[in-house]
Backbone as JSON Lines, residues from 0, in Angstrom:
{"i":0,"aa":"M","n":[71.79,-116.84,-109.78],"ca":[71.0,-118.05,-109.71],"c":[71.57,-118.93,-108.62]}
{"i":1,"aa":"G","n":[72.1,-119.95,-108.6],"ca":[72.64,-120.65,-107.46],"c":[71.61,-121.53,-106.78]}
{"i":2,"aa":"S","n":[72.06,-122.26,-105.8],"ca":[71.21,-123.23,-105.12],"c":[70.8,-122.68,-103.76]}
{"i":3,"aa":"R","n":[69.75,-121.88,-103.73],"ca":[69.27,-121.28,-102.49],"c":[68.11,-122.05,-101.9]}
{"i":4,"aa":"G","n":[67.67,-123.08,-102.53],"ca":[66.5,-123.81,-102.04],"c":[65.27,-123.37,-102.79]}
{"i":5,"aa":"P","n":[64.1,-123.94,-102.47],"ca":[62.88,-123.62,-103.21],"c":[62.44,-122.19,-102.95]}
{"i":6,"aa":"E","n":[62.03,-121.51,-104.01],"ca":[61.5,-120.15,-103.88],"c":[60.06,-120.24,-103.41]}
{"i":7,"aa":"I","n":[59.68,-119.33,-102.57],"ca":[58.28,-119.25,-102.11],"c":[57.68,-118.04,-102.79]}
{"i":8,"aa":"E","n":[56.54,-118.24,-103.43],"ca":[55.85,-117.15,-104.1],"c":[55.38,-116.14,-103.06]}
{"i":9,"aa":"P","n":[55.26,-114.86,-103.43],"ca":[54.9,-113.83,-102.45],"c":[53.58,-114.07,-101.74]}
{"i":10,"aa":"H","n":[52.62,-114.71,-102.39],"ca":[51.31,-114.87,-101.78],"c":[51.04,-116.31,-101.35]}
{"i":11,"aa":"V","n":[52.05,-117.16,-101.38],"ca":[51.87,-118.52,-100.92],"c":[52.0,-118.53,-99.4]}
{"i":12,"aa":"I","n":[51.03,-119.1,-98.74],"ca":[51.01,-119.12,-97.29],"c":[51.64,-120.43,-96.81]}
{"i":13,"aa":"V","n":[52.56,-120.31,-95.88],"ca":[53.14,-121.49,-95.26],"c":[52.37,-121.71,-93.97]}
{"i":14,"aa":"P","n":[51.58,-122.81,-93.88],"ca":[50.79,-123.04,-92.68],"c":[51.67,-123.08,-91.43]}
{"i":15,"aa":"A","n":[51.06,-122.66,-90.31],"ca":[51.8,-122.57,-89.06],"c":[52.38,-123.9,-88.63]}
{"i":16,"aa":"D","n":[51.69,-125.02,-88.95],"ca":[52.23,-126.31,-88.52],"c":[53.53,-126.65,-89.22]}
{"i":17,"aa":"E","n":[53.77,-126.1,-90.42],"ca":[55.05,-126.31,-91.09],"c":[56.14,-125.48,-90.42]}
{"i":18,"aa":"L","n":[55.77,-124.35,-89.85],"ca":[56.74,-123.54,-89.12],"c":[57.19,-124.24,-87.84]}
{"i":19,"aa":"A","n":[56.32,-125.09,-87.29],"ca":[56.61,-125.73,-86.01],"c":[57.82,-126.66,-86.08]}
{"i":20,"aa":"E","n":[58.21,-127.08,-87.27],"ca":[59.33,-128.01,-87.39],"c":[60.63,-127.43,-86.87]}
{"i":21,"aa":"A","n":[60.94,-126.18,-87.19],"ca":[62.21,-125.61,-86.77],"c":[62.08,-124.12,-86.48]}
{"i":22,"aa":"P","n":[61.4,-123.76,-85.37],"ca":[61.26,-122.34,-85.05],"c":[62.55,-121.76,-84.48]}
{"i":23,"aa":"V","n":[63.48,-121.46,-85.37],"ca":[64.78,-120.93,-84.95],"c":[64.74,-119.41,-85.05]}
{"i":24,"aa":"G","n":[65.3,-118.75,-84.05],"ca":[65.41,-117.3,-84.1],"c":[64.08,-116.57,-84.05]}
{"i":25,"aa":"L","n":[63.18,-117.0,-83.19],"ca":[61.9,-116.31,-83.06],"c":[62.11,-114.91,-82.49]}
{"i":26,"aa":"V","n":[61.33,-113.96,-83.0],"ca":[61.38,-112.59,-82.48],"c":[59.98,-112.21,-82.02]}
{"i":27,"aa":"E","n":[59.9,-111.44,-80.94],"ca":[58.6,-110.98,-80.47],"c":[58.2,-109.75,-81.26]}
{"i":28,"aa":"V","n":[56.96,-109.75,-81.74],"ca":[56.43,-108.64,-82.53],"c":[55.15,-108.15,-81.87]}
{"i":29,"aa":"S","n":[55.05,-106.84,-81.68],"ca":[53.81,-106.21,-81.22],"c":[53.36,-105.28,-82.33]}
{"i":30,"aa":"G","n":[52.07,-105.25,-82.59],"ca":[51.57,-104.38,-83.64],"c":[50.06,-104.43,-83.73]}
{"i":31,"aa":"I","n":[49.54,-103.87,-84.82],"ca":[48.1,-103.86,-85.03],"c":[47.76,-104.66,-86.29]}
{"i":32,"aa":"I","n":[46.55,-105.2,-86.31],"ca":[46.08,-105.94,-87.48],"c":[45.76,-104.94,-88.59]}
{"i":33,"aa":"K","n":[46.44,-105.09,-89.71],"ca":[46.18,-104.25,-90.89],"c":[44.88,-104.72,-91.52]}
{"i":34,"aa":"W","n":[44.77,-106.02,-91.76],"ca":[43.54,-106.66,-92.19],"c":[43.66,-108.14,-91.93]}
{"i":35,"aa":"F","n":[42.52,-108.81,-91.79],"ca":[42.51,-110.24,-91.55],"c":[41.22,-110.79,-92.12]}
{"i":36,"aa":"D","n":[41.32,-111.84,-92.94],"ca":[40.15,-112.45,-93.57],"c":[40.2,-113.95,-93.31]}
{"i":37,"aa":"V","n":[39.32,-114.42,-92.43],"ca":[39.3,-115.84,-92.08],"c":[39.0,-116.7,-93.31]}
{"i":38,"aa":"S","n":[38.15,-116.21,-94.21],"ca":[37.82,-117.02,-95.4],"c":[39.03,-117.2,-96.31]}
{"i":39,"aa":"K","n":[39.94,-116.23,-96.33],"ca":[41.18,-116.37,-97.1],"c":[42.23,-117.15,-96.31]}
{"i":40,"aa":"G","n":[42.1,-117.14,-95.0],"ca":[43.0,-117.9,-94.16],"c":[44.22,-117.15,-93.64]}
{"i":41,"aa":"Y","n":[44.25,-115.83,-93.82],"ca":[45.4,-115.08,-93.35],"c":[45.1,-113.59,-93.27]}
{"i":42,"aa":"G","n":[46.06,-112.87,-92.72],"ca":[46.01,-111.42,-92.64],"c":[47.41,-110.91,-92.32]}
{"i":43,"aa":"F","n":[47.52,-109.62,-92.02],"ca":[48.83,-109.03,-91.78],"c":[48.82,-108.13,-90.55]}
{"i":44,"aa":"I","n":[49.96,-108.15,-89.85],"ca":[50.2,-107.3,-88.69],"c":[51.18,-106.22,-89.1]}
{"i":45,"aa":"V","n":[50.89,-104.95,-88.74],"ca":[51.83,-103.85,-88.95],"c":[52.61,-103.7,-87.64]}
{"i":46,"aa":"P","n":[53.93,-104.0,-87.65],"ca":[54.71,-103.94,-86.41],"c":[54.81,-102.51,-85.87]}
{"i":47,"aa":"D","n":[54.8,-102.37,-84.53],"ca":[54.93,-101.06,-83.89],"c":[56.21,-100.36,-84.29]}
{"i":48,"aa":"G","n":[57.3,-101.08,-84.4],"ca":[58.6,-100.49,-84.7],"c":[58.84,-100.22,-86.16]}
{"i":49,"aa":"G","n":[57.82,-100.39,-87.0],"ca":[57.99,-100.21,-88.44],"c":[58.51,-101.48,-89.09]}
{"i":50,"aa":"G","n":[58.81,-101.39,-90.35],"ca":[59.29,-102.55,-91.09],"c":[58.16,-103.23,-91.83]}
{"i":51,"aa":"P","n":[58.49,-104.29,-92.56],"ca":[57.49,-104.99,-93.36],"c":[56.4,-105.63,-92.5]}
{"i":52,"aa":"D","n":[55.21,-105.8,-93.1],"ca":[54.1,-106.46,-92.42],"c":[54.48,-107.88,-92.07]}
{"i":53,"aa":"V","n":[53.84,-108.41,-91.03],"ca":[54.06,-109.78,-90.57],"c":[52.83,-110.6,-90.95]}
{"i":54,"aa":"L","n":[53.04,-111.71,-91.63],"ca":[51.96,-112.6,-92.04],"c":[51.4,-113.33,-90.83]}
{"i":55,"aa":"L","n":[50.07,-113.35,-90.7],"ca":[49.4,-114.08,-89.63],"c":[48.44,-115.07,-90.28]}
{"i":56,"aa":"H","n":[48.72,-116.36,-90.11],"ca":[47.89,-117.41,-90.7],"c":[46.82,-117.83,-89.7]}
{"i":57,"aa":"V","n":[45.62,-118.14,-90.2],"ca":[44.5,-118.49,-89.34],"c":[44.78,-119.73,-88.5]}
{"i":58,"aa":"T","n":[45.55,-120.69,-89.02],"ca":[45.85,-121.89,-88.23],"c":[46.67,-121.55,-87.01]}
{"i":59,"aa":"C","n":[47.57,-120.59,-87.12],"ca":[48.36,-120.14,-85.98],"c":[47.45,-119.46,-84.96]}
{"i":60,"aa":"L","n":[46.58,-118.59,-85.43],"ca":[45.65,-117.87,-84.56],"c":[44.77,-118.84,-83.78]}
{"i":61,"aa":"R","n":[44.18,-119.8,-84.49],"ca":[43.24,-120.73,-83.85],"c":[43.97,-121.74,-82.95]}
{"i":62,"aa":"R","n":[45.15,-122.16,-83.37],"ca":[45.92,-123.09,-82.55],"c":[46.19,-122.5,-81.17]}
{"i":63,"aa":"D","n":[46.36,-121.18,-81.13],"ca":[46.65,-120.51,-79.87],"c":[45.4,-120.03,-79.15]}
{"i":64,"aa":"G","n":[44.22,-120.46,-79.61],"ca":[42.97,-120.23,-78.89],"c":[42.17,-119.01,-79.28]}
{"i":65,"aa":"F","n":[42.51,-118.35,-80.39],"ca":[41.78,-117.16,-80.82],"c":[41.02,-117.48,-82.11]}
{"i":66,"aa":"Q","n":[39.82,-116.92,-82.27],"ca":[39.0,-117.22,-83.45],"c":[39.27,-116.27,-84.6]}
{"i":67,"aa":"T","n":[39.46,-115.0,-84.32],"ca":[39.66,-114.03,-85.38],"c":[40.46,-112.84,-84.85]}
{"i":68,"aa":"A","n":[40.91,-112.03,-85.78],"ca":[41.63,-110.8,-85.44],"c":[41.04,-109.69,-86.29]}
{"i":69,"aa":"L","n":[40.48,-108.68,-85.66],"ca":[39.82,-107.59,-86.38],"c":[40.8,-106.47,-86.69]}
{"i":70,"aa":"E","n":[40.51,-105.71,-87.75],"ca":[41.35,-104.57,-88.12],"c":[41.52,-103.64,-86.92]}
{"i":71,"aa":"G","n":[42.76,-103.24,-86.67],"ca":[43.06,-102.33,-85.58],"c":[43.33,-103.01,-84.25]}
{"i":72,"aa":"A","n":[43.04,-104.31,-84.15],"ca":[43.3,-105.03,-82.89],"c":[44.8,-105.1,-82.64]}
{"i":73,"aa":"R","n":[45.19,-105.02,-81.36],"ca":[46.61,-105.14,-80.99],"c":[46.96,-106.61,-80.83]}
{"i":74,"aa":"V","n":[48.09,-106.99,-81.38],"ca":[48.54,-108.38,-81.33],"c":[49.98,-108.42,-80.84]}
{"i":75,"aa":"V","n":[50.26,-109.38,-79.98],"ca":[51.64,-109.69,-79.6],"c":[51.86,-111.14,-80.01]}
{"i":76,"aa":"C","n":[52.92,-111.37,-80.78],"ca":[53.19,-112.72,-81.25],"c":[54.7,-112.96,-81.32]}
{"i":77,"aa":"E","n":[55.05,-114.21,-81.48],"ca":[56.42,-114.58,-81.79],"c":[56.42,-114.92,-83.27]}
{"i":78,"aa":"A","n":[57.39,-114.39,-84.0],"ca":[57.41,-114.57,-85.45],"c":[58.72,-115.24,-85.87]}
{"i":79,"aa":"A","n":[58.64,-115.98,-86.96],"ca":[59.8,-116.67,-87.52],"c":[60.14,-116.04,-88.87]}
{"i":80,"aa":"K","n":[61.39,-115.96,-89.17],"ca":[61.86,-115.41,-90.45],"c":[61.62,-116.46,-91.54]}
{"i":81,"aa":"R","n":[60.92,-116.05,-92.59],"ca":[60.67,-116.92,-93.75],"c":[61.35,-116.28,-94.96]}
{"i":82,"aa":"A","n":[61.31,-116.94,-96.08],"ca":[61.98,-116.44,-97.28],"c":[61.46,-115.06,-97.7]}
{"i":83,"aa":"K","n":[60.18,-114.79,-97.48],"ca":[59.58,-113.53,-97.92],"c":[59.28,-112.58,-96.77]}
{"i":84,"aa":"G","n":[59.82,-112.87,-95.58],"ca":[59.6,-111.97,-94.45],"c":[59.18,-112.73,-93.21]}
{"i":85,"aa":"L","n":[58.69,-111.99,-92.21],"ca":[58.29,-112.6,-90.96],"c":[56.88,-113.2,-91.05]}
{"i":86,"aa":"Q","n":[56.7,-114.34,-90.36],"ca":[55.39,-114.97,-90.26],"c":[55.17,-115.32,-88.79]}
{"i":87,"aa":"A","n":[53.97,-114.99,-88.28],"ca":[53.64,-115.29,-86.89],"c":[53.73,-116.79,-86.66]}
{"i":88,"aa":"F","n":[54.41,-117.16,-85.59],"ca":[54.54,-118.57,-85.22],"c":[53.65,-118.89,-84.02]}
{"i":89,"aa":"R","n":[53.58,-117.97,-83.05],"ca":[52.78,-118.18,-81.85],"c":[52.12,-116.85,-81.48]}
{"i":90,"aa":"V","n":[50.79,-116.86,-81.32],"ca":[50.07,-115.65,-80.89],"c":[50.0,-115.66,-79.37]}
{"i":91,"aa":"L","n":[50.55,-114.6,-78.79],"ca":[50.58,-114.5,-77.33],"c":[49.35,-113.77,-76.79]}
{"i":92,"aa":"S","n":[48.89,-112.73,-77.5],"ca":[47.7,-112.01,-77.06],"c":[47.06,-111.27,-78.23]}
{"i":93,"aa":"V","n":[45.73,-111.09,-78.13],"ca":[44.95,-110.3,-79.08],"c":[44.05,-109.4,-78.26]}
{"i":94,"aa":"D","n":[44.21,-108.08,-78.42],"ca":[43.39,-107.11,-77.7],"c":[42.43,-106.47,-78.7]}
{"i":95,"aa":"L","n":[41.16,-106.87,-78.62],"ca":[40.15,-106.37,-79.56],"c":[39.55,-105.04,-79.12]}
{"i":96,"aa":"S","n":[39.9,-104.54,-77.94],"ca":[39.29,-103.31,-77.44],"c":[39.63,-102.09,-78.3]}
{"i":97,"aa":"C","n":[40.72,-102.15,-79.06],"ca":[41.08,-101.02,-79.91],"c":[40.82,-101.31,-81.39]}
{"i":98,"aa":"A","n":[40.1,-102.39,-81.68],"ca":[39.8,-102.76,-83.07],"c":[38.85,-101.74,-83.69]}
{"i":99,"aa":"A","n":[38.97,-101.59,-85.01],"ca":[38.1,-100.66,-85.75],"c":[36.63,-101.06,-85.62]}
{"i":100,"aa":"A","n":[36.36,-102.34,-85.64],"ca":[34.99,-102.84,-85.5],"c":[34.97,-103.78,-84.31]}
{"i":101,"aa":"Q","n":[34.16,-103.46,-83.32],"ca":[34.08,-104.31,-82.14],"c":[33.25,-105.54,-82.47]}
{"i":102,"aa":"P","n":[33.67,-106.71,-82.0],"ca":[32.87,-107.91,-82.24],"c":[31.57,-107.83,-81.46]}
{"i":103,"aa":"S","n":[30.5,-108.33,-82.04],"ca":[29.23,-108.3,-81.35],"c":[29.16,-109.4,-80.31]}
{"i":104,"aa":"V","n":[29.96,-110.44,-80.49],"ca":[30.06,-111.5,-79.51],"c":[31.51,-111.47,-79.04]}
{"i":105,"aa":"P","n":[31.76,-111.44,-77.75],"ca":[33.14,-111.33,-77.29],"c":[34.03,-112.41,-77.9]}
{"i":106,"aa":"A","n":[35.21,-112.01,-78.38],"ca":[36.14,-112.96,-78.99],"c":[37.03,-113.54,-77.9]}
{"i":107,"aa":"T","n":[36.43,-114.39,-77.11],"ca":[37.16,-115.04,-76.04],"c":[37.36,-116.49,-76.43]}
{"i":108,"aa":"R","n":[38.05,-117.2,-75.57],"ca":[38.31,-118.6,-75.87],"c":[37.07,-119.46,-75.66]}
{"i":109,"aa":"T","n":[36.07,-118.96,-74.95],"ca":[34.83,-119.72,-74.79],"c":[33.67,-118.8,-75.12]}
{"i":110,"aa":"R","n":[32.68,-119.35,-75.78],"ca":[31.47,-118.62,-76.14],"c":[30.26,-119.42,-75.71]}
{"i":111,"aa":"A","n":[29.17,-118.71,-75.47],"ca":[27.93,-119.41,-75.16],"c":[27.54,-120.23,-76.39]}
{"i":112,"aa":"T","n":[27.19,-121.47,-76.17],"ca":[26.78,-122.32,-77.28],"c":[25.27,-122.21,-77.44]}
{"i":113,"aa":"I","n":[24.85,-121.83,-78.64],"ca":[23.43,-121.7,-78.93],"c":[23.0,-122.95,-79.7]}
{"i":114,"aa":"E","n":[21.99,-123.63,-79.2],"ca":[21.47,-124.82,-79.86],"c":[20.28,-124.43,-80.75]}
{"i":115,"aa":"P","n":[20.25,-124.91,-82.0],"ca":[19.1,-124.6,-82.85],"c":[17.82,-125.23,-82.3]}
{"i":116,"aa":"T","n":[16.72,-124.5,-82.43],"ca":[15.44,-124.99,-81.92],"c":[14.63,-125.72,-82.98]}
{"i":117,"aa":"G","n":[15.12,-125.75,-84.21],"ca":[14.39,-126.44,-85.28],"c":[15.28,-126.61,-86.5]}
{"i":118,"aa":"G","n":[14.63,-126.92,-87.61],"ca":[15.36,-127.11,-88.87],"c":[15.56,-125.8,-89.6]}
{"i":119,"aa":"F","n":[16.05,-125.9,-90.83],"ca":[16.27,-124.71,-91.64],"c":[14.94,-124.09,-92.03]}
{"i":120,"aa":"E","n":[14.87,-122.75,-91.93],"ca":[13.68,-121.99,-92.29],"c":[14.09,-120.85,-93.21]}
{"i":121,"aa":"P","n":[13.21,-120.44,-94.13],"ca":[13.54,-119.32,-95.01],"c":[13.56,-117.99,-94.24]}
{"i":122,"aa":"A","n":[14.44,-117.1,-94.67],"ca":[14.52,-115.77,-94.09],"c":[15.12,-114.83,-95.13]}
{"i":123,"aa":"L","n":[14.95,-113.53,-94.89],"ca":[15.56,-112.49,-95.73],"c":[16.61,-111.75,-94.91]}
{"i":124,"aa":"V","n":[17.66,-111.32,-95.6],"ca":[18.67,-110.52,-94.94],"c":[18.11,-109.12,-94.77]}
{"i":125,"aa":"K","n":[18.0,-108.67,-93.54],"ca":[17.52,-107.32,-93.24],"c":[18.66,-106.34,-93.49]}
{"i":126,"aa":"W","n":[19.82,-106.61,-92.9],"ca":[21.05,-105.86,-93.17],"c":[22.22,-106.66,-92.65]}
{"i":127,"aa":"F","n":[23.38,-106.41,-93.24],"ca":[24.6,-107.09,-92.82],"c":[25.77,-106.17,-93.08]}
{"i":128,"aa":"N","n":[26.64,-105.98,-92.07],"ca":[27.81,-105.13,-92.2],"c":[29.05,-105.99,-92.01]}
{"i":129,"aa":"R","n":[29.76,-106.23,-93.1],"ca":[30.93,-107.11,-93.06],"c":[32.03,-106.55,-92.15]}
{"i":130,"aa":"L","n":[32.22,-105.23,-92.17],"ca":[33.26,-104.64,-91.32],"c":[32.94,-104.79,-89.84]}
{"i":131,"aa":"R","n":[31.68,-104.65,-89.49],"ca":[31.29,-104.81,-88.08],"c":[31.17,-106.28,-87.72]}
{"i":132,"aa":"G","n":[31.01,-107.14,-88.72],"ca":[31.02,-108.58,-88.48],"c":[29.7,-109.2,-88.07]}
{"i":133,"aa":"F","n":[28.59,-108.49,-88.32],"ca":[27.29,-109.06,-87.98],"c":[26.17,-108.38,-88.75]}
{"i":134,"aa":"G","n":[24.97,-108.93,-88.59],"ca":[23.79,-108.37,-89.22],"c":[22.54,-109.05,-88.66]}
{"i":135,"aa":"F","n":[21.42,-108.82,-89.35],"ca":[20.16,-109.39,-88.89],"c":[19.37,-109.96,-90.06]}
{"i":136,"aa":"L","n":[18.65,-111.04,-89.79],"ca":[17.76,-111.68,-90.74],"c":[16.34,-111.45,-90.23]}
{"i":137,"aa":"T","n":[15.38,-111.52,-91.16],"ca":[13.98,-111.37,-90.76],"c":[13.14,-112.44,-91.44]}
{"i":138,"aa":"Q","n":[12.07,-112.84,-90.73],"ca":[11.1,-113.77,-91.3],"c":[9.76,-113.07,-91.48]}
{"i":139,"aa":"G","n":[9.76,-111.75,-91.38],"ca":[8.53,-110.98,-91.56],"c":[8.36,-109.97,-90.44]}
{"i":140,"aa":"D","n":[7.43,-109.02,-90.66],"ca":[7.23,-107.93,-89.73],"c":[6.8,-108.37,-88.33]}
{"i":141,"aa":"A","n":[6.05,-109.44,-88.23],"ca":[5.51,-109.86,-86.93],"c":[6.46,-110.79,-86.17]}
{"i":142,"aa":"T","n":[7.68,-110.98,-86.66],"ca":[8.6,-111.91,-86.0],"c":[9.85,-111.17,-85.52]}
{"i":143,"aa":"P","n":[10.46,-111.66,-84.44],"ca":[11.7,-111.02,-83.98],"c":[12.84,-111.26,-84.97]}
{"i":144,"aa":"D","n":[13.75,-110.29,-85.05],"ca":[14.92,-110.44,-85.93],"c":[15.81,-111.57,-85.43]}
{"i":145,"aa":"I","n":[16.62,-112.09,-86.34],"ca":[17.58,-113.15,-86.02],"c":[18.98,-112.57,-86.23]}
{"i":146,"aa":"F","n":[19.76,-112.52,-85.16],"ca":[21.12,-112.02,-85.2],"c":[22.0,-113.05,-85.92]}
{"i":147,"aa":"V","n":[22.88,-112.57,-86.82],"ca":[23.82,-113.47,-87.5],"c":[25.22,-112.87,-87.42]}
{"i":148,"aa":"H","n":[26.18,-113.68,-86.97],"ca":[27.57,-113.24,-86.81],"c":[28.39,-113.74,-88.0]}
{"i":149,"aa":"M","n":[29.42,-112.97,-88.36],"ca":[30.31,-113.31,-89.47],"c":[30.92,-114.7,-89.31]}
{"i":150,"aa":"E","n":[31.27,-115.08,-88.09],"ca":[31.87,-116.4,-87.87],"c":[30.91,-117.52,-88.26]}
{"i":151,"aa":"T","n":[29.61,-117.31,-88.03],"ca":[28.61,-118.3,-88.43],"c":[28.62,-118.45,-89.94]}
{"i":152,"aa":"L","n":[28.69,-117.32,-90.66],"ca":[28.74,-117.38,-92.12],"c":[29.99,-118.11,-92.59]}
{"i":153,"aa":"R","n":[31.13,-117.74,-92.03],"ca":[32.4,-118.33,-92.47],"c":[32.44,-119.83,-92.25]}
{"i":154,"aa":"R","n":[31.83,-120.29,-91.15],"ca":[31.79,-121.74,-90.9],"c":[31.05,-122.47,-92.0]}
{"i":155,"aa":"H","n":[30.18,-121.76,-92.7],"ca":[29.37,-122.37,-93.76],"c":[29.78,-121.91,-95.16]}
{"i":156,"aa":"G","n":[30.98,-121.35,-95.27],"ca":[31.53,-120.99,-96.57],"c":[31.01,-119.7,-97.18]}
{"i":157,"aa":"L","n":[30.34,-118.87,-96.4],"ca":[29.84,-117.59,-96.91],"c":[30.75,-116.46,-96.42]}
{"i":158,"aa":"T","n":[30.91,-115.43,-97.24],"ca":[31.76,-114.31,-96.85],"c":[30.97,-113.04,-96.57]}
{"i":159,"aa":"E","n":[29.73,-112.97,-97.04],"ca":[28.9,-111.8,-96.77],"c":[27.46,-112.1,-97.14]}
{"i":160,"aa":"L","n":[26.57,-111.22,-96.73],"ca":[25.15,-111.28,-97.09],"c":[24.74,-109.92,-97.61]}
{"i":161,"aa":"R","n":[23.73,-109.9,-98.51],"ca":[23.24,-108.65,-99.06],"c":[21.79,-108.42,-98.63]}
{"i":162,"aa":"P","n":[21.42,-107.18,-98.31],"ca":[20.03,-106.9,-97.93],"c":[19.07,-107.42,-99.0]}
{"i":163,"aa":"G","n":[18.02,-108.1,-98.53],"ca":[17.02,-108.66,-99.44],"c":[17.36,-110.06,-99.94]}
{"i":164,"aa":"Q","n":[18.56,-110.54,-99.65],"ca":[18.97,-111.87,-100.09],"c":[18.17,-112.94,-99.33]}
{"i":165,"aa":"Q","n":[17.73,-113.96,-100.06],"ca":[17.01,-115.09,-99.44],"c":[18.04,-116.08,-98.89]}
{"i":166,"aa":"V","n":[17.83,-116.53,-97.68],"ca":[18.71,-117.53,-97.07],"c":[17.85,-118.56,-96.34]}
{"i":167,"aa":"L","n":[18.49,-119.65,-95.99],"ca":[17.89,-120.64,-95.1],"c":[18.67,-120.56,-93.8]}
{"i":168,"aa":"V","n":[17.97,-120.55,-92.68],"ca":[18.64,-120.34,-91.39],"c":[18.08,-121.3,-90.34]}
{"i":169,"aa":"R","n":[18.98,-121.78,-89.49],"ca":[18.6,-122.45,-88.25],"c":[19.03,-121.51,-87.14]}
{"i":170,"aa":"F","n":[18.22,-121.4,-86.11],"ca":[18.54,-120.45,-85.04],"c":[18.09,-120.99,-83.7]}
{"i":171,"aa":"G","n":[18.6,-120.36,-82.67],"ca":[18.23,-120.7,-81.3],"c":[18.09,-119.45,-80.49]}
{"i":172,"aa":"D","n":[17.71,-119.61,-79.24],"ca":[17.53,-118.47,-78.35],"c":[18.84,-118.18,-77.62]}
{"i":173,"aa":"G","n":[19.32,-116.95,-77.79],"ca":[20.54,-116.51,-77.11],"c":[20.18,-115.56,-75.99]}
{"i":174,"aa":"P","n":[21.19,-115.03,-75.31],"ca":[20.93,-114.13,-74.18],"c":[20.19,-112.85,-74.58]}
{"i":175,"aa":"K","n":[20.32,-112.43,-75.85],"ca":[19.67,-111.19,-76.29],"c":[18.62,-111.41,-77.37]}
{"i":176,"aa":"G","n":[18.19,-112.65,-77.58],"ca":[17.18,-112.94,-78.58],"c":[17.62,-114.05,-79.52]}
{"i":177,"aa":"R","n":[16.96,-114.12,-80.66],"ca":[17.26,-115.18,-81.64],"c":[18.65,-114.99,-82.24]}
{"i":178,"aa":"M","n":[19.4,-116.1,-82.35],"ca":[20.73,-116.07,-82.95],"c":[20.85,-117.2,-83.96]}
{"i":179,"aa":"A","n":[21.39,-116.88,-85.14],"ca":[21.59,-117.88,-86.19],"c":[22.69,-118.84,-85.77]}
{"i":180,"aa":"T","n":[22.44,-120.13,-85.95],"ca":[23.47,-121.15,-85.71],"c":[24.02,-121.69,-87.02]}
{"i":181,"aa":"D","n":[23.21,-121.64,-88.08],"ca":[23.6,-122.12,-89.4],"c":[22.9,-121.27,-90.46]}
{"i":182,"aa":"V","n":[23.63,-120.91,-91.52],"ca":[23.05,-120.11,-92.6],"c":[23.48,-120.7,-93.93]}
{"i":183,"aa":"K","n":[22.51,-120.88,-94.83],"ca":[22.81,-121.34,-96.19],"c":[22.15,-120.38,-97.17]}
{"i":184,"aa":"A","n":[22.87,-120.05,-98.25],"ca":[22.27,-119.24,-99.31],"c":[21.32,-120.13,-100.08]}
{"i":185,"aa":"E","n":[20.13,-119.6,-100.4],"ca":[19.19,-120.37,-101.21],"c":[19.71,-120.46,-102.63]}
{"i":186,"aa":"D","n":[19.46,-121.54,-103.28],"ca":[19.9,-121.74,-104.66],"c":[18.86,-121.23,-105.65]}
{"i":187,"aa":"A","n":[18.26,-120.11,-105.33],"ca":[17.25,-119.52,-106.21],"c":[17.93,-118.53,-107.14]}
{"i":188,"aa":"P","n":[17.42,-118.37,-108.37],"ca":[17.99,-117.35,-109.24],"c":[17.79,-115.97,-108.65]}
{"i":189,"aa":"S","n":[18.78,-115.09,-108.88],"ca":[18.66,-113.75,-108.32],"c":[17.61,-112.97,-109.06]}
{"i":190,"aa":"G","n":[16.98,-112.09,-108.36],"ca":[15.92,-111.26,-108.93],"c":[15.22,-110.53,-107.83]}
{"i":191,"aa":"K","n":[14.32,-109.64,-108.17],"ca":[13.61,-108.85,-107.16],"c":[12.4,-109.64,-106.71]}
{"i":192,"aa":"H","n":[12.16,-109.57,-105.4],"ca":[11.03,-110.29,-104.82],"c":[10.03,-109.31,-104.29]}
């Protein structure tokens, strides 16, 4: 027992800004993303040289200019030793070219901004693939599909969509057609339509 300081639970995340206070003994880590979930706020890097996974917090990722890290993406970061292992302190690079699922919109520091052309309109989920990070909505056979990206869902507190699910969507015209800017799940009882 003894006085070692406060214990940190295995799944308690220490935000990156708390690490900024005393980044002593940083080590450079290169590896691949084992998994990363923006809605949970963290993920893990498997280091190239072996050893325990390195915790990657979303605040660290975004502070350094990256929006997400997909499974299989190569990451180079500086990590700090914490009570339960290494945690990324600074993300130096993210290479999505080797990710298991390629982003449909390039994960760069700047993206084309799509402005909605109207208010919320009803739509149905045509299909959505969480691993690939995107899907399509439809407003009927005679209308063009509306592309929806996982980041758009996450900004609005959604983690996935199911085919046939009713949603409310605002969209605008993108370089390849209609793109969702905002998505809300309808508060209708579930059932077949």
